[in-house]
PDB file of N, CA, C, O and CB in Angstrom:
ATOM      1  N   MET A   1      11.867 -26.902  39.053  1.00  0.00           N
ATOM      2  CA  MET A   1      12.031 -26.799  37.624  1.00  0.00           C
ATOM      3  C   MET A   1      13.132 -25.792  37.318  1.00  0.00           C
ATOM      4  O   MET A   1      12.863 -24.698  36.822  1.00  0.00           O
ATOM      5  CB  MET A   1      10.709 -26.398  36.947  1.00  0.00           C
ATOM      6  N   LYS A   2      14.331 -26.155  37.607  1.00  0.00           N
ATOM      7  CA  LYS A   2      15.425 -25.237  37.374  1.00  0.00           C
ATOM      8  C   LYS A   2      16.089 -25.455  36.017  1.00  0.00           C
ATOM      9  O   LYS A   2      16.787 -24.570  35.522  1.00  0.00           O
ATOM     10  CB  LYS A   2      16.443 -25.372  38.470  1.00  0.00           C
ATOM     11  N   LYS A   3      15.881 -26.619  35.414  1.00  0.00           N
ATOM     12  CA  LYS A   3      16.499 -26.897  34.126  1.00  0.00           C
ATOM     13  C   LYS A   3      15.606 -26.404  32.999  1.00  0.00           C
ATOM     14  O   LYS A   3      14.413 -26.706  32.983  1.00  0.00           O
ATOM     15  CB  LYS A   3      16.780 -28.397  33.971  1.00  0.00           C
ATOM     16  N   PRO A   4      16.162 -25.648  32.053  1.00  0.00           N
ATOM     17  CA  PRO A   4      15.339 -25.135  30.942  1.00  0.00           C
ATOM     18  C   PRO A   4      14.729 -26.244  30.088  1.00  0.00           C
ATOM     19  O   PRO A   4      13.638 -26.078  29.544  1.00  0.00           O
ATOM     20  CB  PRO A   4      16.175 -24.230  30.058  1.00  0.00           C
ATOM     21  N   GLU A   5      15.425 -27.370  29.969  1.00  0.00           N
ATOM     22  CA  GLU A   5      14.885 -28.466  29.164  1.00  0.00           C
ATOM     23  C   GLU A   5      13.596 -28.996  29.781  1.00  0.00           C
ATOM     24  O   GLU A   5      12.645 -29.315  29.067  1.00  0.00           O
ATOM     25  CB  GLU A   5      15.917 -29.602  29.030  1.00  0.00           C
ATOM     26  N   LEU A   6      13.566 -29.087  31.110  1.00  0.00           N
ATOM     27  CA  LEU A   6      12.365 -29.580  31.772  1.00  0.00           C
ATOM     28  C   LEU A   6      11.234 -28.559  31.699  1.00  0.00           C
ATOM     29  O   LEU A   6      10.067 -28.935  31.590  1.00  0.00           O
ATOM     30  CB  LEU A   6      12.668 -29.925  33.227  1.00  0.00           C
ATOM     31  N   ARG A   7      11.567 -27.287  31.758  1.00  0.00           N
ATOM     32  CA  ARG A   7      10.523 -26.262  31.640  1.00  0.00           C
ATOM     33  C   ARG A   7       9.847 -26.345  30.283  1.00  0.00           C
ATOM     34  O   ARG A   7       8.625 -26.238  30.186  1.00  0.00           O
ATOM     35  CB  ARG A   7      11.112 -24.857  31.852  1.00  0.00           C
ATOM     36  N   THR A   8      10.637 -26.535  29.240  1.00  0.00           N
ATOM     37  CA  THR A   8      10.078 -26.645  27.901  1.00  0.00           C
ATOM     38  C   THR A   8       9.191 -27.881  27.791  1.00  0.00           C
ATOM     39  O   THR A   8       8.107 -27.823  27.210  1.00  0.00           O
ATOM     40  CB  THR A   8      11.197 -26.697  26.854  1.00  0.00           C
ATOM     41  N   LEU A   9       9.647 -28.979  28.340  1.00  0.00           N
ATOM     42  CA  LEU A   9       8.867 -30.215  28.302  1.00  0.00           C
ATOM     43  C   LEU A   9       7.558 -30.058  29.068  1.00  0.00           C
ATOM     44  O   LEU A   9       6.498 -30.449  28.578  1.00  0.00           O
ATOM     45  CB  LEU A   9       9.681 -31.381  28.880  1.00  0.00           C
ATOM     46  N   TRP A  10       7.628 -29.491  30.259  1.00  0.00           N
ATOM     47  CA  TRP A  10       6.412 -29.310  31.054  1.00  0.00           C
ATOM     48  C   TRP A  10       5.457 -28.321  30.396  1.00  0.00           C
ATOM     49  O   TRP A  10       4.241 -28.499  30.454  1.00  0.00           O
ATOM     50  CB  TRP A  10       6.765 -28.834  32.461  1.00  0.00           C
ATOM     51  N   PHE A  11       6.004 -27.279  29.772  1.00  0.00           N
ATOM     52  CA  PHE A  11       5.136 -26.343  29.045  1.00  0.00           C
ATOM     53  C   PHE A  11       4.422 -27.066  27.913  1.00  0.00           C
ATOM     54  O   PHE A  11       3.230 -26.849  27.694  1.00  0.00           O
ATOM     55  CB  PHE A  11       5.954 -25.150  28.489  1.00  0.00           C
ATOM     56  N   ALA A  12       5.133 -27.919  27.197  1.00  0.00           N
ATOM     57  CA  ALA A  12       4.519 -28.658  26.097  1.00  0.00           C
ATOM     58  C   ALA A  12       3.422 -29.585  26.615  1.00  0.00           C
ATOM     59  O   ALA A  12       2.361 -29.694  25.999  1.00  0.00           O
ATOM     60  CB  ALA A  12       5.580 -29.464  25.332  1.00  0.00           C
ATOM     61  N   VAL A  13       3.669 -30.252  27.736  1.00  0.00           N
ATOM     62  CA  VAL A  13       2.663 -31.139  28.320  1.00  0.00           C
ATOM     63  C   VAL A  13       1.428 -30.339  28.740  1.00  0.00           C
ATOM     64  O   VAL A  13       0.297 -30.757  28.490  1.00  0.00           O
ATOM     65  CB  VAL A  13       3.249 -31.901  29.532  1.00  0.00           C
ATOM     66  N   MET A  14       1.654 -29.181  29.382  1.00  0.00           N
ATOM     67  CA  MET A  14       0.531 -28.346  29.809  1.00  0.00           C
ATOM     68  C   MET A  14      -0.250 -27.814  28.607  1.00  0.00           C
ATOM     69  O   MET A  14      -1.479 -27.757  28.640  1.00  0.00           O
ATOM     70  CB  MET A  14       1.033 -27.179  30.668  1.00  0.00           C
ATOM     71  N   ALA A  15       0.457 -27.429  27.557  1.00  0.00           N
ATOM     72  CA  ALA A  15      -0.215 -26.908  26.366  1.00  0.00           C
ATOM     73  C   ALA A  15      -1.048 -27.986  25.686  1.00  0.00           C
ATOM     74  O   ALA A  15      -2.179 -27.727  25.275  1.00  0.00           O
ATOM     75  CB  ALA A  15       0.809 -26.341  25.383  1.00  0.00           C
ATOM     76  N   VAL A  16      -0.504 -29.184  25.563  1.00  0.00           N
ATOM     77  CA  VAL A  16      -1.255 -30.275  24.925  1.00  0.00           C
ATOM     78  C   VAL A  16      -2.478 -30.639  25.762  1.00  0.00           C
ATOM     79  O   VAL A  16      -3.560 -30.854  25.216  1.00  0.00           O
ATOM     80  CB  VAL A  16      -0.353 -31.520  24.729  1.00  0.00           C
ATOM     81  N   ALA A  17      -2.315 -30.709  27.075  1.00  0.00           N
ATOM     82  CA  ALA A  17      -3.452 -31.017  27.939  1.00  0.00           C
ATOM     83  C   ALA A  17      -4.520 -29.931  27.837  1.00  0.00           C
ATOM     84  O   ALA A  17      -5.714 -30.231  27.844  1.00  0.00           O
ATOM     85  CB  ALA A  17      -2.993 -31.173  29.396  1.00  0.00           C
ATOM     86  N   SER A  18      -4.098 -28.683  27.744  1.00  0.00           N
ATOM     87  CA  SER A  18      -5.053 -27.584  27.618  1.00  0.00           C
ATOM     88  C   SER A  18      -5.769 -27.621  26.270  1.00  0.00           C
ATOM     89  O   SER A  18      -6.956 -27.305  26.193  1.00  0.00           O
ATOM     90  CB  SER A  18      -4.344 -26.242  27.796  1.00  0.00           C
ATOM     91  N   VAL A  19      -5.068 -27.999  25.223  1.00  0.00           N
ATOM     92  CA  VAL A  19      -5.706 -28.136  23.910  1.00  0.00           C
ATOM     93  C   VAL A  19      -6.764 -29.239  23.956  1.00  0.00           C
ATOM     94  O   VAL A  19      -7.842 -29.093  23.379  1.00  0.00           O
ATOM     95  CB  VAL A  19      -4.648 -28.444  22.814  1.00  0.00           C
ATOM     96  N   VAL A  20      -6.461 -30.330  24.634  1.00  0.00           N
ATOM     97  CA  VAL A  20      -7.442 -31.415  24.761  1.00  0.00           C
ATOM     98  C   VAL A  20      -8.675 -30.927  25.528  1.00  0.00           C
ATOM     99  O   VAL A  20      -9.807 -31.188  25.122  1.00  0.00           O
ATOM    100  CB  VAL A  20      -6.811 -32.641  25.477  1.00  0.00           C
ATOM    101  N   VAL A  21      -8.450 -30.219  26.637  1.00  0.00           N
ATOM    102  CA  VAL A  21      -9.566 -29.698  27.423  1.00  0.00           C
ATOM    103  C   VAL A  21     -10.396 -28.721  26.588  1.00  0.00           C
ATOM    104  O   VAL A  21     -11.624 -28.799  26.579  1.00  0.00           O
ATOM    105  CB  VAL A  21      -9.049 -29.007  28.704  1.00  0.00           C
ATOM    106  N   GLY A  22      -9.732 -27.807  25.893  1.00  0.00           N
ATOM    107  CA  GLY A  22     -10.445 -26.841  25.072  1.00  0.00           C
ATOM    108  C   GLY A  22     -11.205 -27.486  23.930  1.00  0.00           C
ATOM    109  O   GLY A  22     -12.335 -27.097  23.639  1.00  0.00           O
ATOM    110  N   SER A  23     -10.601 -28.463  23.283  1.00  0.00           N
ATOM    111  CA  SER A  23     -11.275 -29.164  22.187  1.00  0.00           C
ATOM    112  C   SER A  23     -12.507 -29.905  22.685  1.00  0.00           C
ATOM    113  O   SER A  23     -13.572 -29.852  22.069  1.00  0.00           O
ATOM    114  CB  SER A  23     -10.316 -30.142  21.508  1.00  0.00           C
ATOM    115  N   ASP A  24     -12.347 -30.591  23.802  1.00  0.00           N
ATOM    116  CA  ASP A  24     -13.489 -31.313  24.366  1.00  0.00           C
ATOM    117  C   ASP A  24     -14.615 -30.355  24.739  1.00  0.00           C
ATOM    118  O   ASP A  24     -15.783 -30.640  24.476  1.00  0.00           O
ATOM    119  CB  ASP A  24     -13.057 -32.119  25.595  1.00  0.00           C
ATOM    120  N   ALA A  25     -14.278 -29.234  25.340  1.00  0.00           N
ATOM    121  CA  ALA A  25     -15.309 -28.264  25.728  1.00  0.00           C
ATOM    122  C   ALA A  25     -16.015 -27.699  24.502  1.00  0.00           C
ATOM    123  O   ALA A  25     -17.236 -27.545  24.503  1.00  0.00           O
ATOM    124  CB  ALA A  25     -14.691 -27.122  26.551  1.00  0.00           C
ATOM    125  N   GLY A  26     -15.258 -27.394  23.464  1.00  0.00           N
ATOM    126  CA  GLY A  26     -15.867 -26.878  22.247  1.00  0.00           C
ATOM    127  C   GLY A  26     -16.786 -27.885  21.578  1.00  0.00           C
ATOM    128  O   GLY A  26     -17.887 -27.538  21.151  1.00  0.00           O
ATOM    129  N   VAL A  27     -16.342 -29.125  21.484  1.00  0.00           N
ATOM    130  CA  VAL A  27     -17.161 -30.167  20.844  1.00  0.00           C
ATOM    131  C   VAL A  27     -18.412 -30.429  21.670  1.00  0.00           C
ATOM    132  O   VAL A  27     -19.508 -30.531  21.120  1.00  0.00           O
ATOM    133  CB  VAL A  27     -16.351 -31.479  20.668  1.00  0.00           C
ATOM    134  N   LEU A  28     -18.258 -30.538  22.986  1.00  0.00           N
ATOM    135  CA  LEU A  28     -19.423 -30.806  23.830  1.00  0.00           C
ATOM    136  C   LEU A  28     -20.431 -29.663  23.789  1.00  0.00           C
ATOM    137  O   LEU A  28     -21.638 -29.901  23.774  1.00  0.00           O
ATOM    138  CB  LEU A  28     -18.983 -31.053  25.264  1.00  0.00           C
ATOM    139  N   SER A  29     -19.943 -28.431  23.770  1.00  0.00           N
ATOM    140  CA  SER A  29     -20.888 -27.310  23.705  1.00  0.00           C
ATOM    141  C   SER A  29     -21.573 -27.253  22.335  1.00  0.00           C
ATOM    142  O   SER A  29     -22.742 -26.878  22.246  1.00  0.00           O
ATOM    143  CB  SER A  29     -20.162 -25.976  23.993  1.00  0.00           C
ATOM    144  N   PHE A  30     -20.859 -27.619  21.277  1.00  0.00           N
ATOM    145  CA  PHE A  30     -21.477 -27.665  19.953  1.00  0.00           C
ATOM    146  C   PHE A  30     -22.545 -28.756  19.893  1.00  0.00           C
ATOM    147  O   PHE A  30     -23.624 -28.553  19.337  1.00  0.00           O
ATOM    148  CB  PHE A  30     -20.410 -27.903  18.869  1.00  0.00           C
ATOM    149  N   LEU A  31     -22.229 -29.913  20.473  1.00  0.00           N
ATOM    150  CA  LEU A  31     -23.205 -31.002  20.490  1.00  0.00           C
ATOM    151  C   LEU A  31     -24.411 -30.675  21.356  1.00  0.00           C
ATOM    152  O   LEU A  31     -25.496 -31.220  21.155  1.00  0.00           O
ATOM    153  CB  LEU A  31     -22.555 -32.279  20.983  1.00  0.00           C
ATOM    154  N   ALA A  32     -24.216 -29.780  22.324  1.00  0.00           N
ATOM    155  CA  ALA A  32     -25.329 -29.373  23.182  1.00  0.00           C
ATOM    156  C   ALA A  32     -26.198 -28.312  22.531  1.00  0.00           C
ATOM    157  O   ALA A  32     -27.226 -27.930  23.090  1.00  0.00           O
ATOM    158  CB  ALA A  32     -24.807 -28.858  24.503  1.00  0.00           C
ATOM    159  N   GLY A  33     -25.802 -27.828  21.352  1.00  0.00           N
ATOM    160  CA  GLY A  33     -26.653 -26.903  20.622  1.00  0.00           C
ATOM    161  C   GLY A  33     -26.103 -25.503  20.471  1.00  0.00           C
ATOM    162  O   GLY A  33     -26.795 -24.632  19.942  1.00  0.00           O
ATOM    163  N   ALA A  34     -24.877 -25.252  20.920  1.00  0.00           N
ATOM    164  CA  ALA A  34     -24.298 -23.919  20.752  1.00  0.00           C
ATOM    165  C   ALA A  34     -23.946 -23.703  19.280  1.00  0.00           C
ATOM    166  O   ALA A  34     -23.566 -24.649  18.589  1.00  0.00           O
ATOM    167  CB  ALA A  34     -23.036 -23.742  21.654  1.00  0.00           C
ATOM    168  N   PRO A  35     -24.068 -22.476  18.801  1.00  0.00           N
ATOM    169  CA  PRO A  35     -23.643 -22.205  17.419  1.00  0.00           C
ATOM    170  C   PRO A  35     -22.117 -22.368  17.303  1.00  0.00           C
ATOM    171  O   PRO A  35     -21.418 -22.313  18.316  1.00  0.00           O
ATOM    172  CB  PRO A  35     -24.077 -20.763  16.977  1.00  0.00           C
ATOM    173  N   PRO A  36     -21.599 -22.565  16.095  1.00  0.00           N
ATOM    174  CA  PRO A  36     -20.152 -22.798  15.940  1.00  0.00           C
ATOM    175  C   PRO A  36     -19.285 -21.714  16.573  1.00  0.00           C
ATOM    176  O   PRO A  36     -18.273 -22.023  17.202  1.00  0.00           O
ATOM    177  CB  PRO A  36     -19.811 -22.905  14.478  1.00  0.00           C
ATOM    178  N   ALA A  37     -19.670 -20.449  16.415  1.00  0.00           N
ATOM    179  CA  ALA A  37     -18.866 -19.376  17.014  1.00  0.00           C
ATOM    180  C   ALA A  37     -18.893 -19.466  18.536  1.00  0.00           C
ATOM    181  O   ALA A  37     -17.875 -19.242  19.192  1.00  0.00           O
ATOM    182  CB  ALA A  37     -19.377 -17.996  16.555  1.00  0.00           C
ATOM    183  N   GLY A  38     -20.037 -19.787  19.090  1.00  0.00           N
ATOM    184  CA  GLY A  38     -20.140 -19.943  20.538  1.00  0.00           C
ATOM    185  C   GLY A  38     -19.335 -21.121  21.035  1.00  0.00           C
ATOM    186  O   GLY A  38     -18.723 -21.055  22.101  1.00  0.00           O
ATOM    187  N   ALA A  39     -19.331 -22.212  20.263  1.00  0.00           N
ATOM    188  CA  ALA A  39     -18.557 -23.392  20.657  1.00  0.00           C
ATOM    189  C   ALA A  39     -17.062 -23.082  20.655  1.00  0.00           C
ATOM    190  O   ALA A  39     -16.319 -23.565  21.509  1.00  0.00           O
ATOM    191  CB  ALA A  39     -18.855 -24.576  19.714  1.00  0.00           C
ATOM    192  N   ILE A  40     -16.631 -22.279  19.698  1.00  0.00           N
ATOM    193  CA  ILE A  40     -15.214 -21.892  19.648  1.00  0.00           C
ATOM    194  C   ILE A  40     -14.861 -21.050  20.870  1.00  0.00           C
ATOM    195  O   ILE A  40     -13.794 -21.216  21.460  1.00  0.00           O
ATOM    196  CB  ILE A  40     -14.899 -21.107  18.344  1.00  0.00           C
ATOM    197  N   LEU A  41     -15.767 -20.144  21.247  1.00  0.00           N
ATOM    198  CA  LEU A  41     -15.508 -19.317  22.432  1.00  0.00           C
ATOM    199  C   LEU A  41     -15.497 -20.149  23.708  1.00  0.00           C
ATOM    200  O   LEU A  41     -14.673 -19.914  24.591  1.00  0.00           O
ATOM    201  CB  LEU A  41     -16.556 -18.211  22.546  1.00  0.00           C
ATOM    202  N   TYR A  42     -16.398 -21.115  23.815  1.00  0.00           N
ATOM    203  CA  TYR A  42     -16.380 -22.011  24.967  1.00  0.00           C
ATOM    204  C   TYR A  42     -15.056 -22.777  25.024  1.00  0.00           C
ATOM    205  O   TYR A  42     -14.438 -22.885  26.083  1.00  0.00           O
ATOM    206  CB  TYR A  42     -17.570 -22.994  24.909  1.00  0.00           C
ATOM    207  N   GLY A  43     -14.636 -23.297  23.892  1.00  0.00           N
ATOM    208  CA  GLY A  43     -13.384 -24.046  23.848  1.00  0.00           C
ATOM    209  C   GLY A  43     -12.182 -23.196  24.193  1.00  0.00           C
ATOM    210  O   GLY A  43     -11.280 -23.642  24.901  1.00  0.00           O
ATOM    211  N   PHE A  44     -12.168 -21.957  23.689  1.00  0.00           N
ATOM    212  CA  PHE A  44     -11.054 -21.059  24.004  1.00  0.00           C
ATOM    213  C   PHE A  44     -11.041 -20.709  25.478  1.00  0.00           C
ATOM    214  O   PHE A  44      -9.975 -20.646  26.090  1.00  0.00           O
ATOM    215  CB  PHE A  44     -11.136 -19.785  23.166  1.00  0.00           C
ATOM    216  N   GLY A  45     -12.207 -20.480  26.056  1.00  0.00           N
ATOM    217  CA  GLY A  45     -12.282 -20.189  27.480  1.00  0.00           C
ATOM    218  C   GLY A  45     -11.790 -21.345  28.321  1.00  0.00           C
ATOM    219  O   GLY A  45     -11.100 -21.143  29.320  1.00  0.00           O
ATOM    220  N   ALA A  46     -12.141 -22.560  27.922  1.00  0.00           N
ATOM    221  CA  ALA A  46     -11.671 -23.742  28.643  1.00  0.00           C
ATOM    222  C   ALA A  46     -10.165 -23.907  28.491  1.00  0.00           C
ATOM    223  O   ALA A  46      -9.483 -24.289  29.442  1.00  0.00           O
ATOM    224  CB  ALA A  46     -12.392 -24.999  28.144  1.00  0.00           C
ATOM    225  N   PHE A  47      -9.641 -23.622  27.302  1.00  0.00           N
ATOM    226  CA  PHE A  47      -8.189 -23.701  27.074  1.00  0.00           C
ATOM    227  C   PHE A  47      -7.445 -22.724  27.980  1.00  0.00           C
ATOM    228  O   PHE A  47      -6.466 -23.092  28.630  1.00  0.00           O
ATOM    229  CB  PHE A  47      -7.856 -23.410  25.594  1.00  0.00           C
ATOM    230  N   VAL A  48      -7.913 -21.480  28.020  1.00  0.00           N
ATOM    231  CA  VAL A  48      -7.251 -20.460  28.848  1.00  0.00           C
ATOM    232  C   VAL A  48      -7.353 -20.824  30.324  1.00  0.00           C
ATOM    233  O   VAL A  48      -6.382 -20.697  31.069  1.00  0.00           O
ATOM    234  CB  VAL A  48      -7.872 -19.064  28.599  1.00  0.00           C
ATOM    235  N   GLY A  49      -8.528 -21.275  30.743  1.00  0.00           N
ATOM    236  CA  GLY A  49      -8.694 -21.677  32.136  1.00  0.00           C
ATOM    237  C   GLY A  49      -7.790 -22.835  32.521  1.00  0.00           C
ATOM    238  O   GLY A  49      -7.224 -22.849  33.613  1.00  0.00           O
ATOM    239  N   ALA A  50      -7.654 -23.801  31.630  1.00  0.00           N
ATOM    240  CA  ALA A  50      -6.781 -24.941  31.908  1.00  0.00           C
ATOM    241  C   ALA A  50      -5.315 -24.512  31.970  1.00  0.00           C
ATOM    242  O   ALA A  50      -4.569 -24.992  32.823  1.00  0.00           O
ATOM    243  CB  ALA A  50      -6.966 -26.026  30.841  1.00  0.00           C
ATOM    244  N   MET A  51      -4.896 -23.611  31.074  1.00  0.00           N
ATOM    245  CA  MET A  51      -3.503 -23.142  31.110  1.00  0.00           C
ATOM    246  C   MET A  51      -3.217 -22.402  32.414  1.00  0.00           C
ATOM    247  O   MET A  51      -2.171 -22.609  33.030  1.00  0.00           O
ATOM    248  CB  MET A  51      -3.207 -22.223  29.901  1.00  0.00           C
ATOM    249  N   ILE A  52      -4.141 -21.541  32.836  1.00  0.00           N
ATOM    250  CA  ILE A  52      -3.946 -20.822  34.101  1.00  0.00           C
ATOM    251  C   ILE A  52      -3.865 -21.808  35.260  1.00  0.00           C
ATOM    252  O   ILE A  52      -3.008 -21.679  36.135  1.00  0.00           O
ATOM    253  CB  ILE A  52      -5.093 -19.809  34.338  1.00  0.00           C
ATOM    254  N   PHE A  53      -4.753 -22.787  35.262  1.00  0.00           N
ATOM    255  CA  PHE A  53      -4.735 -23.789  36.322  1.00  0.00           C
ATOM    256  C   PHE A  53      -3.417 -24.567  36.329  1.00  0.00           C
ATOM    257  O   PHE A  53      -2.812 -24.747  37.386  1.00  0.00           O
ATOM    258  CB  PHE A  53      -5.914 -24.751  36.160  1.00  0.00           C
ATOM    259  N   PHE A  54      -2.971 -25.027  35.162  1.00  0.00           N
ATOM    260  CA  PHE A  54      -1.730 -25.798  35.097  1.00  0.00           C
ATOM    261  C   PHE A  54      -0.514 -24.966  35.500  1.00  0.00           C
ATOM    262  O   PHE A  54       0.391 -25.472  36.164  1.00  0.00           O
ATOM    263  CB  PHE A  54      -1.533 -26.349  33.695  1.00  0.00           C
ATOM    264  N   PHE A  55      -0.488 -23.678  35.096  1.00  0.00           N
ATOM    265  CA  PHE A  55       0.616 -22.815  35.519  1.00  0.00           C
ATOM    266  C   PHE A  55       0.607 -22.599  37.023  1.00  0.00           C
ATOM    267  O   PHE A  55       1.667 -22.554  37.647  1.00  0.00           O
ATOM    268  CB  PHE A  55       0.547 -21.472  34.801  1.00  0.00           C
ATOM    269  N   ALA A  56      -0.570 -22.465  37.612  1.00  0.00           N
ATOM    270  CA  ALA A  56      -0.663 -22.285  39.062  1.00  0.00           C
ATOM    271  C   ALA A  56      -0.180 -23.537  39.792  1.00  0.00           C
ATOM    272  O   ALA A  56       0.538 -23.444  40.788  1.00  0.00           O
ATOM    273  CB  ALA A  56      -2.111 -21.955  39.474  1.00  0.00           C
ATOM    274  N   VAL A  57      -0.575 -24.703  39.293  1.00  0.00           N
ATOM    275  CA  VAL A  57      -0.118 -25.955  39.912  1.00  0.00           C
ATOM    276  C   VAL A  57       1.391 -26.110  39.757  1.00  0.00           C
ATOM    277  O   VAL A  57       2.070 -26.516  40.700  1.00  0.00           O
ATOM    278  CB  VAL A  57      -0.844 -27.167  39.289  1.00  0.00           C
ATOM    279  N   ALA A  58       1.918 -25.793  38.582  1.00  0.00           N
ATOM    280  CA  ALA A  58       3.363 -25.904  38.360  1.00  0.00           C
ATOM    281  C   ALA A  58       4.123 -24.944  39.269  1.00  0.00           C
ATOM    282  O   ALA A  58       5.170 -25.299  39.809  1.00  0.00           O
ATOM    283  CB  ALA A  58       3.708 -25.623  36.884  1.00  0.00           C
ATOM    284  N   HIS A  59       3.603 -23.734  39.439  1.00  0.00           N
ATOM    285  CA  HIS A  59       4.257 -22.765  40.329  1.00  0.00           C
ATOM    286  C   HIS A  59       4.227 -23.262  41.774  1.00  0.00           C
ATOM    287  O   HIS A  59       5.219 -23.148  42.494  1.00  0.00           O
ATOM    288  CB  HIS A  59       3.572 -21.380  40.225  1.00  0.00           C
ATOM    289  N   PHE A  60       3.090 -23.809  42.195  1.00  0.00           N
ATOM    290  CA  PHE A  60       2.976 -24.334  43.552  1.00  0.00           C
ATOM    291  C   PHE A  60       3.958 -25.483  43.772  1.00  0.00           C
ATOM    292  O   PHE A  60       4.629 -25.537  44.803  1.00  0.00           O
ATOM    293  CB  PHE A  60       1.539 -24.801  43.826  1.00  0.00           C
ATOM    294  N   LEU A  61       4.043 -26.393  42.817  1.00  0.00           N
ATOM    295  CA  LEU A  61       4.948 -27.533  42.970  1.00  0.00           C
ATOM    296  C   LEU A  61       6.412 -27.101  42.921  1.00  0.00           C
ATOM    297  O   LEU A  61       7.245 -27.655  43.637  1.00  0.00           O
ATOM    298  CB  LEU A  61       4.678 -28.570  41.883  1.00  0.00           C
ATOM    299  N   ALA A  62       6.728 -26.119  42.082  1.00  0.00           N
ATOM    300  CA  ALA A  62       8.113 -25.655  41.976  1.00  0.00           C
ATOM    301  C   ALA A  62       8.551 -24.906  43.222  1.00  0.00           C
ATOM    302  O   ALA A  62       9.735 -24.902  43.561  1.00  0.00           O
ATOM    303  CB  ALA A  62       8.280 -24.763  40.755  1.00  0.00           C
ATOM    304  N   SER A  63       7.604 -24.268  43.911  1.00  0.00           N
ATOM    305  CA  SER A  63       7.967 -23.514  45.109  1.00  0.00           C
ATOM    306  C   SER A  63       8.027 -24.405  46.338  1.00  0.00           C
ATOM    307  O   SER A  63       8.372 -23.934  47.422  1.00  0.00           O
ATOM    308  CB  SER A  63       6.979 -22.385  45.341  1.00  0.00           C
ATOM    309  N   GLY A  64       7.705 -25.653  46.195  1.00  0.00           N
ATOM    310  CA  GLY A  64       7.760 -26.560  47.326  1.00  0.00           C
ATOM    311  C   GLY A  64       6.544 -26.443  48.230  1.00  0.00           C
ATOM    312  O   GLY A  64       6.569 -26.935  49.358  1.00  0.00           O
ATOM    313  N   GLY A  65       5.493 -25.811  47.765  1.00  0.00           N
ATOM    314  CA  GLY A  65       4.284 -25.676  48.556  1.00  0.00           C
ATOM    315  C   GLY A  65       4.331 -24.539  49.552  1.00  0.00           C
ATOM    316  O   GLY A  65       3.443 -24.418  50.397  1.00  0.00           O
ATOM    317  N   THR A  66       5.348 -23.707  49.467  1.00  0.00           N
ATOM    318  CA  THR A  66       5.446 -22.575  50.386  1.00  0.00           C
ATOM    319  C   THR A  66       5.150 -21.289  49.641  1.00  0.00           C
ATOM    320  O   THR A  66       5.274 -21.214  48.419  1.00  0.00           O
ATOM    321  CB  THR A  66       6.843 -22.512  51.042  1.00  0.00           C
ATOM    322  N   GLN A  67       4.760 -20.292  50.392  1.00  0.00           N
ATOM    323  CA  GLN A  67       4.522 -18.985  49.809  1.00  0.00           C
ATOM    324  C   GLN A  67       5.332 -17.970  50.600  1.00  0.00           C
ATOM    325  O   GLN A  67       5.686 -18.193  51.758  1.00  0.00           O
ATOM    326  CB  GLN A  67       3.003 -18.626  49.807  1.00  0.00           C
ATOM    327  N   ASP A  68       5.614 -16.854  49.949  1.00  0.00           N
ATOM    328  CA  ASP A  68       6.334 -15.792  50.656  1.00  0.00           C
ATOM    329  C   ASP A  68       5.409 -15.161  51.679  1.00  0.00           C
ATOM    330  O   ASP A  68       4.298 -14.737  51.363  1.00  0.00           O
ATOM    331  CB  ASP A  68       6.870 -14.718  49.667  1.00  0.00           C
ATOM    332  N   ARG A  69       5.893 -15.108  52.915  1.00  0.00           N
ATOM    333  CA  ARG A  69       5.107 -14.499  53.988  1.00  0.00           C
ATOM    334  C   ARG A  69       5.844 -13.243  54.448  1.00  0.00           C
ATOM    335  O   ARG A  69       6.985 -13.321  54.904  1.00  0.00           O
ATOM    336  CB  ARG A  69       4.884 -15.503  55.185  1.00  0.00           C
ATOM    337  N   PRO A  70       5.190 -12.084  54.329  1.00  0.00           N
ATOM    338  CA  PRO A  70       5.884 -10.836  54.649  1.00  0.00           C
ATOM    339  C   PRO A  70       6.271 -10.701  56.122  1.00  0.00           C
ATOM    340  O   PRO A  70       7.223  -9.989  56.440  1.00  0.00           O
ATOM    341  CB  PRO A  70       5.024  -9.676  54.260  1.00  0.00           C
ATOM    342  N   ASN A  71       5.558 -11.365  57.017  1.00  0.00           N
ATOM    343  CA  ASN A  71       5.853 -11.241  58.445  1.00  0.00           C
ATOM    344  C   ASN A  71       6.897 -12.234  58.934  1.00  0.00           C
ATOM    345  O   ASN A  71       7.224 -12.257  60.121  1.00  0.00           O
ATOM    346  CB  ASN A  71       4.594 -11.419  59.237  1.00  0.00           C
ATOM    347  N   GLY A  72       7.413 -13.040  58.044  1.00  0.00           N
ATOM    348  CA  GLY A  72       8.431 -14.025  58.423  1.00  0.00           C
ATOM    349  C   GLY A  72       7.872 -15.212  59.184  1.00  0.00           C
ATOM    350  O   GLY A  72       8.612 -15.887  59.900  1.00  0.00           O
ATOM    351  N   GLU A  73       6.616 -15.472  59.047  1.00  0.00           N
ATOM    352  CA  GLU A  73       5.996 -16.587  59.757  1.00  0.00           C
ATOM    353  C   GLU A  73       6.376 -17.907  59.166  1.00  0.00           C
ATOM    354  O   GLU A  73       5.936 -18.950  59.650  1.00  0.00           O
ATOM    355  CB  GLU A  73       4.506 -16.450  59.756  1.00  0.00           C
TER     356      GLU A  73
END
């Protein structure tokens, strides 16, 4: 992901996917009996978790699946 245009596009895709995950988690927790404030917190937690996951996957894919090894292995 060296082109800024692609980074913006991928960020938008990750953000939209995270909003969907967070919305679904909030609605499902509300339907399961959580109070509205609790459902919002569940949804926000799912949104943040999904964003962290998507950023980690994007970083892994951008690095080619390699990690920096201090011993030169």
